[in-house]
N, C-alpha and C positions, 0 to 999 in steps of 0.2 A: 504493500500500500504506500502510495506517495505521501509525502508530508503535507500538512495543511498550511498553506501560505497565510501568514498573519502580518498585516501592515499597521504600524503604530504611527499616529500623528500627534505631536505634542501640542500644548496649549499656546495661547497668544504669546508671541515673542520667545517662547521657550525652546531650548535646544533638546536634542534627542537624549541628552544625559539624564533627563527626568525619568527615563525608563531603565536606568542602570541597575535598579534593584528588582526589576521585573524579570522573572525567569520562567519560561515555558519549557516543558520537557522536549529536549532536542530530537528525540527519536520520533516524536509525533508532529511537531510544529517547526515551520521554517519562518523565522522572524525577520522582518524588514522594517527599517526605521525611515520614515519620511521627514523631510526638513522643510521649513518655511523658505520661500523665495521672495525676493523683492517684487512687488506688483508692477506690472507694466503700465505706466501712465495711469489712466483712470479706469483700470481693469475692474470689471464687475466681479462679484464673488462667484457668479455662475461661470464666467470665463476662466477665472483663477482655478476653480475646482476642476474644470475640464483639463487645464494644463497640468495640474498636479496628478490627476488621474492617469495621464499618459505615462507616468513613471511606474505604473503598476504593470508588471510583466507576467502575472499569473492569471489564469482564468478562475473565476468564482472565488476570490480571496475573502478573508475576514478583514474588515476594516475596523480599527479601534482608535477612537479620537478622544482626547482629553480637553475639556473646556471649549475654547474656540475651535480646537482641533476636532471636537465632536460635531460642531456645526459644519465644519468643512467636509468631514467624511460623509455626512448625510447628503451634502450637495454633490460630492464626487460620485455617490451611488446612483445619481441620475444619469451618469455618462457611461458606466460600465456595469456588467453583470457581477454582482457580489453575492456571496453566500450568506454572510452575516454582517450587520453593522452594530457595533457596540460603542456606546458613548459613556464616558466616565466624567463625573463632575461637570455636566453640561446641560443642555436643554434640547427638547424635541421640537419646539416651536416657540415663537415669540410670546405666546400666551403664558409661557412658564417664566418669563422674565420677571424680576422683582419690580416693584413700583418705581424705584429710583431710575431704573433703566428706561421705563416707559416715559417718565417725565423728561429724562435726558433726550429722548427722541423728539418729544414735542418742542422742547425749549432749545434744542441743539447745544445743550450745556456740555456735551462730550467734547466739543471743539475747544473748550477752555481748560482741558486737562493739561497740567504742566509737564509735557513730555520731556523737557530738558532734564528733569530729575531722573527719569528712567535712563536717559542717555548718559548720565554722569554718576552712576552708582559708585564708582571708585572714589570720586570727589566727596560724595555724600558720606561714604564709609570712613572718611578721615575724621569726622566729627563723632563725638561720643554721645550716643543716645540711650545708653544703658544696655545691658547684656541682651535682653530680648530683641530689641530693635536691631542691634548690631548683628545678632545671629541671623535675623531675617534678611538683612542686607547682604550677608555673606551667601545666603541661599540664592538671593536674586542675582548676585554677581556670577555665581556658578551656573545657574540654570536658565537665566534670561540672556540668551546669546544674540538675539536680533535687536540691535540698537539703532537701526536705520530709521530716521524720522519719517521717511515716506511710508515705510512699512507700518510703523506704529499708528500714524494718522489714518492710514487705510484700514488697518485691522480693527481699530476701535470703532470706526464708522461702520464697517461691515457687520460687526456684532450688533450694534445698536439698531441698525436699519434692516436687520435680517427680516425678511417678509414672510417666512413660512408660518402659516396659521393652522394647517392641517397636519396632525401628527401621523407619521408613518408607524403603524402599529407593529411592524416587524422589527423596529429598532429596539435593541436591548439596552436598557438604561440602568447604570450603576451609580448610586448617589449616596453621599454621606449625609447623616442626619444633622450635622452641625456645619454644613457648607454655608459660609457667610457671603459668598458671591451670588450663588443661586440657591436661596433658602428652600429647604425641602417642602415647606408649606405650599409652594407654588408648583411643585412637581407632581405630575400624574404618573401612575404605574411605573414603578422602578424597583430595582433590587436595592434595599437599604443596607448601608454599611454603618453599623453602630459606632459612633465616635468619629466618623469620617468627616474631614474638613475638605475645603476646596483643593488642598494639596495632598490628598490622601494617596495619590500615585506614589508619593515619596514616603509617607509614614504609615500607610496601611498596605504596604507591599506584600506582607505575609498573607493577608486575607486575599489579595488579588492573585498571588502566586498559587494559592490553594484552590481558589474558585474559578478563575478564568478558564483553565483547561476543561473543567467540568461543564461550564456554561457553553463553551464552544462545541465540545463534543456532543452535548445533548442536542444542539441545534443543527449540527453538521450531518446528522443521520439522514 
């Protein structure tokens, strides 16, 4: 039996290193890591998803996306035949957005986000904000690899303006019950990870390593 191809897409601006603790049995799964690319001009999310989908070389793969990567893999699935789409710490439609994101869309407040801070994490890290904040900055420095302002402007706008309102019932949704970006109270039909935050790909990796293979194999039959 040939191995099951699994493609992982990281979250907004994140590098593939967010998956460094994720381990699927090598005898069963063939893992591929997708990376963010700089958008071309005023490229739409639909066009971008089509371009990234061209990097998939297997028929009927499993697509797994985290956060904005979860939105992207759902859009990619419109362009290719996929066996399973799994999203982690993400949303299945804009109806699952928190109120603040809906307000940001109406007021265009997302355009006011100070992206220069994200682009200069190293400078920010020189200041002492206390252990907790400094630890988080170190995490950002390691895992947020895409610092291009064009990408960040584009990506934030694509999330806020995502126009999907009809949920694809085939999408498997894994979500933490203490996710502060996409609160679980807005999420319909998901596999709940107790104590899971928005970055549970990093700190709930044991749960994911134990359960992802079972979830994939159940659906792959």
